[in-house]
N, C-alpha and C positions, 0 to 999 in steps of 0.2 A: 277763618278764625276758628280755633277749636273751642269746645265747650269750656275748658279750663280758662282760656283767655277771656272769654265773654264774662264768665263769673268773676274773675279777678278784676276786670275793668269795671263791672257793676259795683263791686265792693269798694273800690278805691276811687270811684268817680268824683266824690266830693272831698277826697283826702289828698293831701300833698305828700310827696315822697322826698326824702333827702337824697343826696348823691349816693350815699352808702346803700340805702334801700333800693334805689333804682339800679345800681350796679349789681346788687345781689339778685334782684328779680330777673336781670338780663344775663346773669352768669358772666360778668366782666369785672375788671378791676375798676375802682373809682377813678383811676388815671384815665381810662378810656372815656369815661363820662366827661371829665374835666377838659380833655383835649378836644372833644367834639363841641363843647360849649365855647371854648376859646376860639375855635375855627369857625364858629357861627353855623354849625351843622345841626346842632341840637339846641333848642331854646329852653330856657328856664327863667324863673322869676326869683328875685331876692325875697326871702321871708324873714321872719324874726331872727335876730342875732346874725344878720348878714349871711345866712346860709342859702344855698340854691335849693329851690323847691320845684317839683315836677308834678304834672297832672297825669291822669290816665292816658290822655291823648299823647303826651310826650313819652310815656312808657311804651305805648304801641309803636310810635315812630322809632324809638331806640331799638326795640326788638326787630323791627323790619330792617333797619340799617345793619344791625349785627348779622342777621341772617344773610343779607346780600353780601356783606364784607366777607363772611366766612365761606359761604357756598360758592361764590364766584371769584373769590380773592380780589374783590373790587376795592378800589381806593375809596376812602371815606367820602370824598366829594361826589363820586358816582353813586355810592349807596344812598347819600342824601337826596340826590336828584331823582333816583328811582323811587324812594320813599315819598317824595313830593308828588310824583306822578300817581302813585298808588293812592295817596290821600285824596287827590283830585278826582280820581275815578270813583272812590268810595263816596265822595260828596255828590258827584253827578248821579250815581246810582240811587242815593237817598232821595235826590230831587225827583227822579223818575218814579220812584215808588210813591212818593207823596202826590205826584200828579196822576197816579192811578195806572201807570204803565208797569205791568208785571213781567213783560217779556222784553229783554234787551240783549 
């Protein structure tokens, strides 16, 4: 993760993004976001006035999926599966670090 992504994640950690904001940060059209929500590949919550809202974690997931789709011409379902696996690896690495394991 680049320094810019870490900073951006820290800034919006407690902030919710709209569909339009998420799309702009990911350099995609809002239709891409809506398709991925409808297909169950990207999660969102309903906020005020029945709009979809996204967290920093969902922003990171969307960015991963877009990168996989673009770089490997992957189907959205495959990109979501790879993003799931990357998220699980990140979670396991955090657990190892908390347990004092610095080499893995």
